[in-house]
C-alpha positions as a printed NumPy array, in Angstrom:
array([[-13.672, -10.224,  47.373],
       [-17.48 ,  -9.617,  47.398],
       [-19.604, -10.025,  50.46 ],
       [-20.319, -13.246,  49.546],
       [-16.782, -14.56 ,  50.308],
       [-17.845, -14.268,  53.959],
       [-19.945, -17.264,  53.463],
       [-17.141, -19.471,  53.044],
       [-14.623, -19.783,  55.726],
       [-10.924, -20.741,  55.029],
       [-10.262, -23.736,  57.838],
       [ -6.522, -24.346,  56.953],
       [ -3.901, -23.976,  53.757],
       [ -0.96 , -25.972,  52.851],
       [  1.16 , -26.887,  49.744],
       [  1.683, -30.376,  48.322],
       [  4.688, -31.711,  46.404],
       [  5.245, -34.648,  44.227],
       [  5.246, -37.725,  46.124],
       [  8.462, -38.595,  44.409],
       [ 10.609, -36.282,  42.734],
       [ 10.72 , -37.177,  38.81 ],
       [ 13.978, -36.907,  36.867],
       [ 12.32 , -34.276,  34.852],
       [ 11.648, -32.148,  38.323],
       [ 15.35 , -31.057,  37.984],
       [ 15.033, -29.496,  34.589],
       [ 13.07 , -26.398,  33.662],
       [ 10.002, -26.923,  31.497],
       [  9.855, -24.478,  28.708],
       [  6.915, -22.635,  27.035],
       [  5.995, -22.791,  23.626],
       [  4.496, -19.925,  21.623],
       [  0.77 , -20.904,  22.475],
       [  1.91 , -21.122,  26.323],
       [  3.093, -17.334,  25.992],
       [ -0.088, -16.029,  24.183],
       [ -2.068, -16.937,  27.455],
       [  0.049, -15.195,  30.004],
       [ -2.263, -12.332,  30.436],
       [ -5.49 , -14.137,  30.36 ],
       [ -7.233, -16.099,  33.948],
       [ -6.527, -19.403,  35.274],
       [ -9.086, -22.322,  34.556],
       [-11.421, -22.6  ,  37.462],
       [-13.731, -25.581,  37.   ],
       [-15.121, -27.63 ,  39.939],
       [-17.33 , -30.441,  40.972],
       [-20.255, -30.473,  43.38 ],
       [-20.957, -33.329,  45.361],
       [-23.778, -34.581,  47.931],
       [-22.197, -35.76 ,  50.928],
       [-23.312, -39.444,  52.148],
       [-26.036, -40.082,  54.437],
       [-24.598, -40.787,  57.948],
       [-25.951, -43.451,  60.36 ],
       [-26.077, -43.199,  64.196],
       [-24.736, -46.419,  65.08 ],
       [-21.601, -46.098,  67.233],
       [-19.508, -47.693,  64.895],
       [-20.43 , -45.598,  61.903],
       [-18.31 , -42.739,  60.323],
       [-19.369, -39.525,  61.528],
       [-19.288, -36.521,  59.391],
       [-16.257, -34.99 ,  60.891],
       [-14.393, -38.251,  60.004],
       [-15.559, -38.465,  56.668],
       [-13.946, -35.07 ,  55.744],
       [-10.87 , -35.841,  58.034],
       [-10.642, -39.08 ,  55.793],
       [-11.683, -37.131,  52.289],
       [ -9.187, -34.537,  52.896],
       [ -6.087, -36.528,  53.693],
       [ -6.869, -38.937,  50.803],
       [ -7.307, -35.905,  48.409],
       [ -3.811, -34.572,  49.547],
       [ -2.26 , -38.2  ,  49.195],
       [ -3.798, -38.575,  45.878],
       [ -2.386, -35.132,  44.673],
       [  0.918, -36.054,  45.541],
       [  0.871, -39.107,  43.411],
       [ -0.945, -37.079,  40.36 ],
       [  2.015, -34.276,  40.652],
       [  4.528, -37.086,  40.058],
       [  2.798, -37.663,  36.559],
       [  2.107, -33.812,  36.089],
       [  5.16 , -32.53 ,  37.874],
       [  5.282, -28.973,  35.955],
       [  1.734, -28.033,  37.815],
       [  3.85 , -28.346,  41.126],
       [  6.298, -25.583,  39.939],
       [  6.583, -21.911,  39.274],
       [  7.066, -19.749,  36.586],
       [ 10.375, -18.076,  36.117],
       [ 11.276, -16.01 ,  33.221],
       [ 14.851, -15.73 ,  31.256],
       [ 15.822, -12.27 ,  30.159],
       [ 18.4  , -11.708,  27.964],
       [ 19.363,  -7.988,  28.317],
       [ 21.529,  -7.723,  25.537],
       [ 18.977,  -8.61 ,  22.858],
       [ 15.929,  -7.467,  25.071],
       [ 14.452, -10.977,  24.87 ],
       [ 12.878, -13.357,  27.117],
       [ 11.186, -16.701,  27.169],
       [  9.131, -18.323,  30.293],
       [  9.416, -21.441,  31.746],
       [  8.263, -23.609,  34.709],
       [ 10.771, -23.63 ,  37.589],
       [ 10.08 , -27.134,  39.399],
       [ 12.99 , -26.926,  41.802],
       [ 12.184, -23.298,  43.459],
       [  8.402, -24.194,  44.438],
       [  6.878, -25.587,  47.563],
       [  4.473, -27.104,  45.442],
       [  0.435, -26.863,  44.323],
       [ -1.798, -25.343,  46.584],
       [ -4.393, -27.164,  48.735],
       [ -7.146, -25.196,  50.676],
       [ -9.752, -26.879,  52.943],
       [-12.789, -24.12 ,  53.616],
       [-16.111, -24.271,  55.138],
       [-19.689, -23.052,  54.356],
       [-23.094, -23.051,  55.741],
       [-24.835, -23.225,  52.362],
       [-26.572, -26.391,  50.959],
       [-26.266, -27.978,  47.673],
       [-29.652, -26.64 ,  47.013],
       [-28.507, -23.   ,  47.533],
       [-25.985, -23.747,  44.769],
       [-28.276, -25.418,  42.27 ],
       [-31.564, -24.373,  43.042],
       [-31.082, -20.695,  42.161],
       [-32.039, -19.296,  38.834],
       [-28.888, -17.66 ,  38.398],
       [-25.572, -19.414,  39.656],
       [-24.936, -17.437,  43.003],
       [-21.808, -15.189,  43.596],
       [-20.641, -16.881,  46.302],
       [-19.417, -20.151,  43.525],
       [-16.619, -18.01 ,  43.095],
       [-15.47 , -18.28 ,  46.554],
       [-15.254, -22.02 ,  45.922],
       [-11.885, -21.37 ,  43.83 ],
       [ -8.561, -20.096,  45.027],
       [ -6.508, -17.671,  42.988],
       [ -9.506, -15.241,  42.073],
       [ -8.974, -12.877,  39.378],
       [ -5.432, -14.416,  39.286],
       [ -3.795, -13.974,  35.568],
       [ -1.436, -16.475,  34.252],
       [  1.444, -14.297,  34.824],
       [  0.812, -14.361,  38.373],
       [  2.198, -18.109,  38.337],
       [  5.526, -16.568,  38.982],
       [  4.889, -15.902,  42.749],
       [  1.145, -18.4  ,  42.811],
       [  0.902, -21.804,  42.708],
       [  0.144, -23.068,  39.063],
       [ -2.291, -25.414,  40.518],
       [ -4.651, -25.202,  43.769],
       [ -6.895, -27.401,  44.963],
       [ -9.905, -26.112,  47.264],
       [-12.258, -28.267,  49.237],
       [-15.523, -26.605,  50.613],
       [-17.58 , -28.773,  52.789],
       [-20.866, -27.47 ,  52.592],
       [-24.233, -28.609,  55.096],
       [-24.834, -31.426,  52.907],
       [-22.31 , -31.5  ,  50.04 ],
       [-18.424, -30.784,  49.072],
       [-17.333, -28.766,  46.322],
       [-13.984, -29.515,  45.028],
       [-12.667, -26.69 ,  42.801],
       [ -9.44 , -26.608,  40.635],
       [ -7.593, -23.623,  39.596],
       [ -4.731, -24.02 ,  37.17 ],
       [ -2.792, -21.837,  35.243],
       [ -4.219, -21.905,  31.559],
       [ -0.447, -21.098,  30.274],
       [  0.286, -25.155,  31.361],
       [ -2.799, -26.574,  29.625],
       [ -5.915, -25.815,  27.644],
       [ -9.37 , -27.378,  28.997],
       [ -8.644, -31.067,  27.662],
       [ -5.532, -30.929,  29.969],
       [ -7.294, -29.549,  32.994],
       [ -9.896, -32.219,  32.647],
       [ -6.976, -35.061,  31.931],
       [ -5.65 , -33.889,  35.446],
       [ -9.159, -33.772,  37.268],
       [ -9.799, -37.316,  35.918],
       [ -6.239, -38.619,  36.719],
       [ -6.881, -37.408,  40.515],
       [-10.223, -39.063,  40.69 ],
       [ -8.418, -42.34 ,  39.225],
       [ -5.706, -42.314,  41.891],
       [ -8.096, -41.906,  44.537],
       [-10.187, -44.656,  43.813],
       [ -7.273, -46.899,  42.939],
       [ -7.309, -49.753,  45.734],
       [ -3.854, -51.033,  44.592],
       [ -1.889, -48.685,  47.184],
       [  1.721, -49.846,  46.161],
       [  0.932, -49.291,  42.572],
       [ -0.48 , -46.103,  42.548],
       [  2.759, -44.18 ,  40.965],
       [  3.219, -47.178,  38.369],
       [  0.676, -46.115,  35.627],
       [ -2.572, -44.223,  34.513],
       [ -4.867, -45.349,  31.996],
       [ -4.6  , -42.065,  30.403],
       [ -0.804, -40.504,  31.387],
       [ -0.028, -37.004,  30.186],
       [  2.518, -36.764,  27.537],
       [  4.978, -33.475,  27.584],
       [  7.247, -32.257,  25.085],
       [ 10.584, -32.783,  25.493],
       [ 12.753, -29.803,  25.371],
       [ 16.243, -29.018,  26.592],
       [ 16.271, -25.246,  26.138],
       [ 14.15 , -22.129,  25.639],
       [ 11.996, -22.789,  22.335],
       [ 11.53 , -19.37 ,  21.271],
       [ 13.159, -16.181,  22.272],
       [ 10.643, -13.211,  22.649],
       [ 10.951,  -9.536,  22.498],
       [ 10.845,  -8.541,  26.449],
       [  9.052,  -5.751,  27.706],
       [  7.458,  -5.19 ,  31.212],
       [  4.115,  -6.228,  31.367],
       [  1.368,  -3.396,  31.872],
       [  0.086,  -4.071,  35.179],
       [ -2.919,  -2.026,  34.452],
       [ -4.076,  -4.316,  31.64 ],
       [ -5.244,  -6.901,  34.425],
       [ -7.219,  -4.257,  36.262],
       [-10.225,  -4.208,  34.037],
       [-13.323,  -5.185,  35.467],
       [-16.293,  -6.435,  33.236],
       [-19.487,  -5.036,  33.795],
       [-21.716,  -6.642,  36.323],
       [-23.442,  -9.816,  34.581],
       [-26.212, -12.759,  35.299],
       [-24.731, -16.356,  34.85 ],
       [-27.273, -18.968,  34.272],
       [-27.385, -22.341,  33.522],
       [-29.375, -23.98 ,  30.52 ],
       [-30.013, -27.393,  29.851],
       [-30.551, -29.08 ,  26.41 ],
       [-31.794, -32.696,  26.221],
       [-30.405, -35.166,  23.886],
       [-33.501, -35.11 ,  21.886],
       [-33.243, -31.392,  21.261],
       [-29.265, -31.66 ,  20.493],
       [-30.157, -34.262,  17.859],
       [-33.341, -32.093,  16.623],
       [-30.947, -28.937,  15.846],
       [-28.369, -31.233,  14.309],
       [-30.886, -32.76 ,  11.822],
       [-32.446, -29.598,  10.96 ],
       [-29.32 , -27.866,  10.27 ],
       [-28.059, -30.862,   7.919],
       [-30.933, -31.356,   6.699],
       [-31.612, -27.359,   5.382],
       [-28.091, -27.253,   4.552],
       [-28.321, -30.247,   2.322],
       [-25.486, -31.886,   4.197],
       [-24.863, -34.496,   6.766],
       [-21.584, -32.75 ,   8.259],
       [-22.833, -30.297,  10.369],
       [-22.075, -31.653,  14.11 ],
       [-24.274, -31.187,  17.213],
       [-22.17 , -28.731,  19.016],
       [-21.915, -26.641,  15.784],
       [-25.843, -26.707,  15.341],
       [-26.364, -25.594,  19.121],
       [-23.671, -23.251,  18.942],
       [-25.359, -21.478,  16.076],
       [-28.624, -21.622,  17.659],
       [-27.171, -19.791,  20.884],
       [-25.122, -17.337,  18.635],
       [-28.351, -16.353,  17.144],
       [-30.305, -16.227,  20.181],
       [-28.085, -14.009,  22.454],
       [-27.406, -11.456,  19.507],
       [-31.338, -11.414,  18.95 ],
       [-31.695, -10.591,  22.968],
       [-28.99 ,  -7.729,  22.402],
       [-31.218,  -5.615,  20.362],
       [-28.32 ,  -4.101,  18.476],
       [-28.482,  -2.551,  15.158],
       [-28.635,  -4.682,  12.151],
       [-25.53 ,  -3.174,  10.081],
       [-22.983,  -4.133,  12.88 ],
       [-20.947,  -6.836,  13.003],
       [-21.213, -10.075,  15.343],
       [-19.001, -12.818,  15.863],
       [-19.195, -16.42 ,  17.22 ],
       [-15.963, -18.13 ,  18.271],
       [-14.7  , -21.126,  20.14 ],
       [-11.679, -22.521,  20.987],
       [-11.106, -25.374,  18.853],
       [ -8.562, -28.192,  19.613],
       [ -5.534, -28.487,  17.455],
       [ -4.103, -32.015,  18.408],
       [ -6.076, -33.904,  15.645],
       [ -5.214, -31.284,  13.325],
       [ -1.549, -30.823,  13.712],
       [  0.656, -32.443,  11.163],
       [  1.452, -35.212,  12.171],
       [ -1.359, -35.45 ,  14.48 ],
       [ -0.596, -35.403,  18.163],
       [ -2.085, -37.806,  20.731],
       [ -4.959, -36.591,  22.712],
       [ -3.299, -36.578,  25.758],
       [ -0.455, -34.342,  24.854],
       [ -0.224, -32.103,  27.749],
       [ -0.175, -28.603,  26.894],
       [ -2.172, -25.528,  24.956],
       [ -3.227, -26.762,  21.617],
       [ -6.146, -24.637,  20.82 ],
       [ -6.854, -21.796,  18.652],
       [ -9.819, -19.309,  18.355],
       [-11.931, -20.405,  15.105],
       [-14.715, -17.562,  14.148],
       [-17.338, -16.451,  12.05 ],
       [-18.425, -13.168,  11.554],
       [-21.346, -11.475,   9.5  ],
       [-24.048,  -8.536,  10.269],
       [-26.556,  -8.783,  12.618],
       [-29.225,  -8.487,  10.139],
       [-27.661, -11.284,   8.054],
       [-27.349, -13.536,  11.265],
       [-31.013, -12.831,  12.287],
       [-32.937, -12.628,   8.898],
       [-31.668, -16.17 ,   8.173],
       [-32.528, -19.303,  10.329],
       [-30.094, -20.859,  12.455],
       [-29.068, -23.629,   9.987],
       [-27.485, -20.645,   8.083],
       [-25.14 , -19.804,  10.945],
       [-24.583, -23.516,  11.438],
       [-23.132, -23.656,   7.965],
       [-20.941, -20.863,   8.671],
       [-19.354, -22.246,  11.819],
       [-18.823, -25.581,  10.06 ],
       [-17.152, -23.844,   7.236],
       [-15.218, -21.944,   9.926],
       [-14.13 , -25.482,  11.744],
       [-13.345, -27.262,   8.128],
       [-10.976, -24.435,   7.187],
       [ -8.962, -24.732,  10.244],
       [ -6.118, -27.203,   9.562],
       [ -2.641, -27.557,  10.465],
       [ -1.124, -25.564,   7.817],
       [ -3.602, -22.814,   8.986],
       [ -2.703, -23.159,  12.598],
       [  1.17 , -22.976,  11.52 ],
       [  0.613, -19.792,   9.607],
       [ -1.067, -17.995,  12.582],
       [  1.692, -19.32 ,  15.083],
       [  4.059, -17.816,  13.065],
       [  2.349, -14.626,  12.262],
       [  2.303, -14.471,  16.212],
       [  5.902, -14.878,  16.619],
       [  6.639, -11.817,  14.39 ],
       [  4.365,  -9.539,  16.478],
       [  3.915, -11.51 ,  19.908],
       [  1.284,  -9.756,  21.876],
       [ -0.369, -11.937,  24.335],
       [ -4.001, -12.374,  24.685],
       [ -5.191,  -9.492,  27.396],
       [ -8.329,  -9.915,  29.705],
       [ -9.518,  -6.551,  28.728],
       [ -9.745,  -7.073,  25.219],
       [-11.981, -10.329,  25.929],
       [-14.406,  -8.463,  27.135],
       [-14.245,  -5.36 ,  24.958],
       [-16.454,  -6.31 ,  22.085],
       [-20.337,  -6.231,  22.878],
       [-20.911,  -8.28 ,  19.749],
       [-19.135, -11.384,  20.316],
       [-20.547, -14.836,  21.351],
       [-17.74 , -16.973,  22.702],
       [-18.386, -20.634,  23.441],
       [-16.022, -22.082,  25.744],
       [-15.032, -25.475,  27.316],
       [-16.502, -28.468,  25.397],
       [-19.207, -31.179,  26.408],
       [-16.687, -33.856,  25.013],
       [-14.601, -33.35 ,  28.367],
       [-15.381, -36.158,  30.735],
       [-16.552, -33.875,  33.626],
       [-18.766, -36.312,  35.119],
       [-16.163, -39.183,  35.086],
       [-14.16 , -37.626,  38.246],
       [-15.821, -39.388,  41.536],
       [-13.983, -38.922,  44.917],
       [-15.952, -41.658,  47.286],
       [-18.936, -39.368,  46.766],
       [-20.775, -40.898,  43.542],
       [-21.392, -38.947,  40.635],
       [-21.277, -35.144,  40.833],
       [-24.568, -33.339,  41.03 ],
       [-23.225, -30.113,  39.12 ],
       [-20.382, -28.557,  37.317],
       [-19.79 , -25.085,  38.289],
       [-16.846, -22.438,  37.301],
       [-15.297, -19.344,  38.98 ],
       [-14.436, -16.137,  37.763],
       [-11.999, -16.8  ,  35.64 ],
       [-12.489, -15.51 ,  31.677],
       [-16.076, -14.559,  32.22 ],
       [-17.519, -11.607,  30.185],
       [-20.774, -10.687,  28.197],
       [-21.375, -13.218,  25.51 ],
       [-19.464, -16.166,  27.219],
       [-20.852, -19.336,  27.034],
       [-19.458, -22.432,  28.48 ],
       [-20.619, -26.182,  27.029],
       [-20.696, -28.92 ,  29.891],
       [-22.099, -32.455,  29.151],
       [-25.411, -32.722,  30.592],
       [-25.177, -35.128,  33.702],
       [-27.337, -37.801,  32.415],
       [-25.249, -38.061,  29.412],
       [-26.573, -39.351,  26.447],
       [-25.415, -36.134,  24.069],
       [-27.219, -33.551,  26.469],
       [-25.713, -30.479,  27.09 ],
       [-25.623, -27.845,  29.555],
       [-24.745, -24.3  ,  28.832],
       [-23.124, -21.579,  31.362],
       [-24.387, -18.289,  29.972],
       [-22.858, -15.061,  31.302],
       [-24.938, -11.947,  29.907],
       [-25.703,  -8.123,  30.814],
       [-28.712,  -8.322,  32.932],
       [-30.793,  -6.876,  30.176],
       [-29.597,  -9.15 ,  27.666],
       [-30.163, -12.067,  30.279],
       [-33.921, -10.835,  30.56 ],
       [-34.531, -10.586,  27.005],
       [-33.036, -14.144,  26.219],
       [-35.382, -15.479,  28.779],
       [-38.269, -13.729,  27.405],
       [-37.523, -15.194,  24.036],
       [-40.105, -17.827,  23.194],
       [-37.792, -19.527,  20.217],
       [-35.045, -20.105,  22.689],
       [-37.212, -21.062,  25.815],
       [-38.871, -23.369,  23.881],
       [-35.958, -25.698,  23.521],
       [-34.666, -25.175,  26.899],
       [-35.437, -28.507,  28.937],
       [-34.76 , -26.666,  32.295],
       [-32.273, -24.964,  34.067],
       [-29.695, -26.814,  36.298]])
């Protein structure tokens, strides 16, 4: 890895199995079509940065070493309990091939697996080194396990890995989860559940219930048999160009202003805050790229499908239930019109994203089942992709150190034009955007007065 990894030293590694083995552990957990689609993209890598508590110098006070030992042991114990509820995350991928028909299906094997990964690391960096820089330091990628791993690597790698990095005055808890097992909603459901277990004082009842227990598909065999061909290993080796990554903060007042302007100009009340902000960033990034007006540009984001299915699925249904929703226009049209015009296009795309369309897209994919490829994600310079969601409860996960200082992500899924939306730390509808751009585009964005005038601060 980069030289920045030398700033993070691995202290120990181990695997954690579920505290008790559920009956479901014995059965294979078979993939759905959408799970198969995700096999050739990166793991989800998101983590939380905490400040260490201040330590008293009195004789009976807990010292920093004891604090970390207690934190690590409690995290391991909590992970073992969490894996009882989220049992597929302790397994490994396996492929069932049928030579006669040249078909295959992927499933999670929970029997032949050492469990989820758990890593303790140390760094001489401080919290301010991470949050005080204009750009997200490259070393943040070293706070996560499974660097550059693709989901199909889950045949030999853990499907979940927790990496705890001790800083001089803080702790970073980074989770890497196989994206074929779950989407962002499922990822944060697990993170929040791990926190809930960690903070539970009723040790004897920890295994009994969660406030938001995951619901898994009930399957007794492969759902689909797909054409089989050996994966092209070269497809995962493509490297994106060097990028600048920066966090931009939008206050709740600014987000409300954008929503109000979009709805007022378009004569509606249905354009959401997120659609309005996404339209604004789409237009700002496109302007910063300085491309020809006759070229096309696309804005897309992963829309949650649970509520759109027929019948709808509960929000705690664990798995991959997302689809790409996108709007495309010429660069000239996007820049000649105000952002409200783009917000309406995005709103219309979301409105058209209904259960019938989702089912049709899955059926079409089954007729020609090609997985998403990493290289395809960053091969088009004209795309702005809004990932993650400010609706996820990212600051609700606490581990005895109070509310997290910041959310940060790893290497996975980053390319020119990738934007990830997080809730602002202060709440109230504020939003943080993690923006990845080519250096020259980032410089132009930072010099764009219309954009910068709405940014409250970098975070």
